[in-house]
PyMOL CGO cylinders between C-alpha atoms (Angstrom):
from pymol import cmd
from pymol.cgo import CYLINDER

trace = [
    CYLINDER, -26.63, -169.06, 134.31, -25.62, -170.61, 130.97, 0.3, 1, 1, 1, 1, 1, 1,
    CYLINDER, -25.62, -170.61, 130.97, -23.17, -167.77, 130.34, 0.3, 1, 1, 1, 1, 1, 1,
    CYLINDER, -23.17, -167.77, 130.34, -21.54, -168.34, 133.72, 0.3, 1, 1, 1, 1, 1, 1,
    CYLINDER, -21.54, -168.34, 133.72, -21.13, -172.05, 132.98, 0.3, 1, 1, 1, 1, 1, 1,
    CYLINDER, -21.13, -172.05, 132.98, -19.46, -171.24, 129.65, 0.3, 1, 1, 1, 1, 1, 1,
    CYLINDER, -19.46, -171.24, 129.65, -17.14, -168.78, 131.36, 0.3, 1, 1, 1, 1, 1, 1,
    CYLINDER, -17.14, -168.78, 131.36, -16.33, -171.30, 134.10, 0.3, 1, 1, 1, 1, 1, 1,
    CYLINDER, -16.33, -171.30, 134.10, -15.47, -173.89, 131.45, 0.3, 1, 1, 1, 1, 1, 1,
    CYLINDER, -15.47, -173.89, 131.45, -13.15, -171.44, 129.70, 0.3, 1, 1, 1, 1, 1, 1,
    CYLINDER, -13.15, -171.44, 129.70, -11.42, -170.56, 132.98, 0.3, 1, 1, 1, 1, 1, 1,
    CYLINDER, -11.42, -170.56, 132.98, -11.00, -174.22, 133.91, 0.3, 1, 1, 1, 1, 1, 1,
    CYLINDER, -11.00, -174.22, 133.91, -9.57, -175.01, 130.46, 0.3, 1, 1, 1, 1, 1, 1,
    CYLINDER, -9.57, -175.01, 130.46, -7.08, -172.13, 130.76, 0.3, 1, 1, 1, 1, 1, 1,
    CYLINDER, -7.08, -172.13, 130.76, -6.02, -173.29, 134.22, 0.3, 1, 1, 1, 1, 1, 1,
    CYLINDER, -6.02, -173.29, 134.22, -5.46, -176.80, 132.86, 0.3, 1, 1, 1, 1, 1, 1,
    CYLINDER, -5.46, -176.80, 132.86, -3.36, -175.37, 130.00, 0.3, 1, 1, 1, 1, 1, 1,
    CYLINDER, -3.36, -175.37, 130.00, -1.21, -173.40, 132.42, 0.3, 1, 1, 1, 1, 1, 1,
    CYLINDER, -1.21, -173.40, 132.42, -0.77, -176.38, 134.73, 0.3, 1, 1, 1, 1, 1, 1,
    CYLINDER, -0.77, -176.38, 134.73, 0.32, -178.51, 131.75, 0.3, 1, 1, 1, 1, 1, 1,
    CYLINDER, 0.32, -178.51, 131.75, 3.00, -176.00, 130.77, 0.3, 1, 1, 1, 1, 1, 1,
    CYLINDER, 3.00, -176.00, 130.77, 1.12, -174.43, 127.88, 0.3, 1, 1, 1, 1, 1, 1,
    CYLINDER, 1.12, -174.43, 127.88, 1.53, -170.88, 129.13, 0.3, 1, 1, 1, 1, 1, 1,
    CYLINDER, 1.53, -170.88, 129.13, 2.56, -169.32, 125.83, 0.3, 1, 1, 1, 1, 1, 1,
    CYLINDER, 2.56, -169.32, 125.83, -0.55, -167.41, 124.85, 0.3, 1, 1, 1, 1, 1, 1,
    CYLINDER, -0.55, -167.41, 124.85, 1.16, -164.97, 122.50, 0.3, 1, 1, 1, 1, 1, 1,
    CYLINDER, 1.16, -164.97, 122.50, 1.58, -167.23, 119.48, 0.3, 1, 1, 1, 1, 1, 1,
    CYLINDER, 1.58, -167.23, 119.48, -1.08, -168.52, 117.14, 0.3, 1, 1, 1, 1, 1, 1,
    CYLINDER, -1.08, -168.52, 117.14, -4.69, -167.72, 116.55, 0.3, 1, 1, 1, 1, 1, 1,
    CYLINDER, -4.69, -167.72, 116.55, -8.05, -168.79, 117.93, 0.3, 1, 1, 1, 1, 1, 1,
    CYLINDER, -8.05, -168.79, 117.93, -11.53, -169.13, 116.47, 0.3, 1, 1, 1, 1, 1, 1,
    CYLINDER, -11.53, -169.13, 116.47, -14.59, -168.09, 118.44, 0.3, 1, 1, 1, 1, 1, 1,
    CYLINDER, -14.59, -168.09, 118.44, -17.86, -169.56, 117.15, 0.3, 1, 1, 1, 1, 1, 1,
    CYLINDER, -17.86, -169.56, 117.15, -21.11, -167.70, 117.79, 0.3, 1, 1, 1, 1, 1, 1,
    CYLINDER, -21.11, -167.70, 117.79, -24.51, -169.21, 116.91, 0.3, 1, 1, 1, 1, 1, 1,
    CYLINDER, -24.51, -169.21, 116.91, -26.89, -166.91, 115.08, 0.3, 1, 1, 1, 1, 1, 1,
    CYLINDER, -26.89, -166.91, 115.08, -30.70, -166.76, 115.33, 0.3, 1, 1, 1, 1, 1, 1,
    CYLINDER, -30.70, -166.76, 115.33, -30.98, -168.42, 111.91, 0.3, 1, 1, 1, 1, 1, 1,
    CYLINDER, -30.98, -168.42, 111.91, -29.31, -171.57, 113.28, 0.3, 1, 1, 1, 1, 1, 1,
    CYLINDER, -29.31, -171.57, 113.28, -26.02, -170.95, 111.50, 0.3, 1, 1, 1, 1, 1, 1,
    CYLINDER, -26.02, -170.95, 111.50, -22.71, -169.94, 113.06, 0.3, 1, 1, 1, 1, 1, 1,
    CYLINDER, -22.71, -169.94, 113.06, -20.52, -166.89, 112.67, 0.3, 1, 1, 1, 1, 1, 1,
    CYLINDER, -20.52, -166.89, 112.67, -16.88, -167.05, 113.52, 0.3, 1, 1, 1, 1, 1, 1,
    CYLINDER, -16.88, -167.05, 113.52, -14.48, -164.49, 114.90, 0.3, 1, 1, 1, 1, 1, 1,
    CYLINDER, -14.48, -164.49, 114.90, -10.75, -164.90, 114.44, 0.3, 1, 1, 1, 1, 1, 1,
    CYLINDER, -10.75, -164.90, 114.44, -8.51, -163.71, 117.28, 0.3, 1, 1, 1, 1, 1, 1,
    CYLINDER, -8.51, -163.71, 117.28, -4.79, -163.55, 117.92, 0.3, 1, 1, 1, 1, 1, 1,
    CYLINDER, -4.79, -163.55, 117.92, -3.97, -165.95, 120.76, 0.3, 1, 1, 1, 1, 1, 1,
    CYLINDER, -3.97, -165.95, 120.76, -2.97, -163.01, 122.97, 0.3, 1, 1, 1, 1, 1, 1,
    CYLINDER, -2.97, -163.01, 122.97, -6.50, -161.52, 122.68, 0.3, 1, 1, 1, 1, 1, 1,
    CYLINDER, -6.50, -161.52, 122.68, -8.60, -161.39, 125.84, 0.3, 1, 1, 1, 1, 1, 1,
    CYLINDER, -8.60, -161.39, 125.84, -11.31, -163.33, 123.97, 0.3, 1, 1, 1, 1, 1, 1,
    CYLINDER, -11.31, -163.33, 123.97, -10.53, -167.04, 123.81, 0.3, 1, 1, 1, 1, 1, 1,
    CYLINDER, -10.53, -167.04, 123.81, -11.49, -169.62, 121.24, 0.3, 1, 1, 1, 1, 1, 1,
    CYLINDER, -11.49, -169.62, 121.24, -10.38, -172.84, 119.60, 0.3, 1, 1, 1, 1, 1, 1,
    CYLINDER, -10.38, -172.84, 119.60, -6.61, -172.85, 118.86, 0.3, 1, 1, 1, 1, 1, 1,
    CYLINDER, -6.61, -172.85, 118.86, -5.60, -172.65, 115.19, 0.3, 1, 1, 1, 1, 1, 1,
    CYLINDER, -5.60, -172.65, 115.19, -2.43, -172.90, 113.15, 0.3, 1, 1, 1, 1, 1, 1,
    CYLINDER, -2.43, -172.90, 113.15, -1.43, -170.01, 110.87, 0.3, 1, 1, 1, 1, 1, 1,
    CYLINDER, -1.43, -170.01, 110.87, -2.52, -171.77, 107.65, 0.3, 1, 1, 1, 1, 1, 1,
    CYLINDER, -2.52, -171.77, 107.65, -5.93, -172.55, 109.17, 0.3, 1, 1, 1, 1, 1, 1,
    CYLINDER, -5.93, -172.55, 109.17, -6.36, -168.93, 110.25, 0.3, 1, 1, 1, 1, 1, 1,
    CYLINDER, -6.36, -168.93, 110.25, -5.53, -167.65, 106.76, 0.3, 1, 1, 1, 1, 1, 1,
    CYLINDER, -5.53, -167.65, 106.76, -8.03, -170.02, 105.13, 0.3, 1, 1, 1, 1, 1, 1,
    CYLINDER, -8.03, -170.02, 105.13, -10.74, -169.05, 107.58, 0.3, 1, 1, 1, 1, 1, 1,
    CYLINDER, -10.74, -169.05, 107.58, -10.30, -165.33, 106.93, 0.3, 1, 1, 1, 1, 1, 1,
    CYLINDER, -10.30, -165.33, 106.93, -11.23, -165.99, 103.30, 0.3, 1, 1, 1, 1, 1, 1,
    CYLINDER, -11.23, -165.99, 103.30, -14.65, -167.28, 104.36, 0.3, 1, 1, 1, 1, 1, 1,
    CYLINDER, -14.65, -167.28, 104.36, -17.54, -164.78, 104.45, 0.3, 1, 1, 1, 1, 1, 1,
    CYLINDER, -17.54, -164.78, 104.45, -18.79, -166.16, 107.79, 0.3, 1, 1, 1, 1, 1, 1,
    CYLINDER, -18.79, -166.16, 107.79, -15.50, -165.36, 109.55, 0.3, 1, 1, 1, 1, 1, 1,
    CYLINDER, -15.50, -165.36, 109.55, -14.65, -161.87, 110.80, 0.3, 1, 1, 1, 1, 1, 1,
    CYLINDER, -14.65, -161.87, 110.80, -11.33, -160.66, 112.21, 0.3, 1, 1, 1, 1, 1, 1,
    CYLINDER, -11.33, -160.66, 112.21, -11.54, -159.38, 115.79, 0.3, 1, 1, 1, 1, 1, 1,
    CYLINDER, -11.54, -159.38, 115.79, -11.72, -155.58, 116.04, 0.3, 1, 1, 1, 1, 1, 1,
    CYLINDER, -11.72, -155.58, 116.04, -9.75, -155.61, 119.31, 0.3, 1, 1, 1, 1, 1, 1,
    CYLINDER, -9.75, -155.61, 119.31, -6.66, -157.68, 118.45, 0.3, 1, 1, 1, 1, 1, 1,
    CYLINDER, -6.66, -157.68, 118.45, -6.61, -157.33, 114.62, 0.3, 1, 1, 1, 1, 1, 1,
    CYLINDER, -6.61, -157.33, 114.62, -5.32, -160.83, 113.73, 0.3, 1, 1, 1, 1, 1, 1,
    CYLINDER, -5.32, -160.83, 113.73, -5.53, -160.22, 109.97, 0.3, 1, 1, 1, 1, 1, 1,
    CYLINDER, -5.53, -160.22, 109.97, -2.31, -159.32, 108.14, 0.3, 1, 1, 1, 1, 1, 1,
]
cmd.load_cgo(trace, "trace")
């Protein structure tokens, strides 16, 4: 049930973006945060065109995050240079 609520929130946010004219999903990067059992977070960096959504980032933010050991580049969209 929690997963469905998270998915519903993501869909509603995307609909709001599209209604506000922010339809360009092919530029930029996003950060997906995933909690771990130890209580810390891991992050996954995605290209904005990836099917997995996250928090929008600028290019300089994405580059800095990729230098962090807790952040992994997505294996599907390969956002790293």
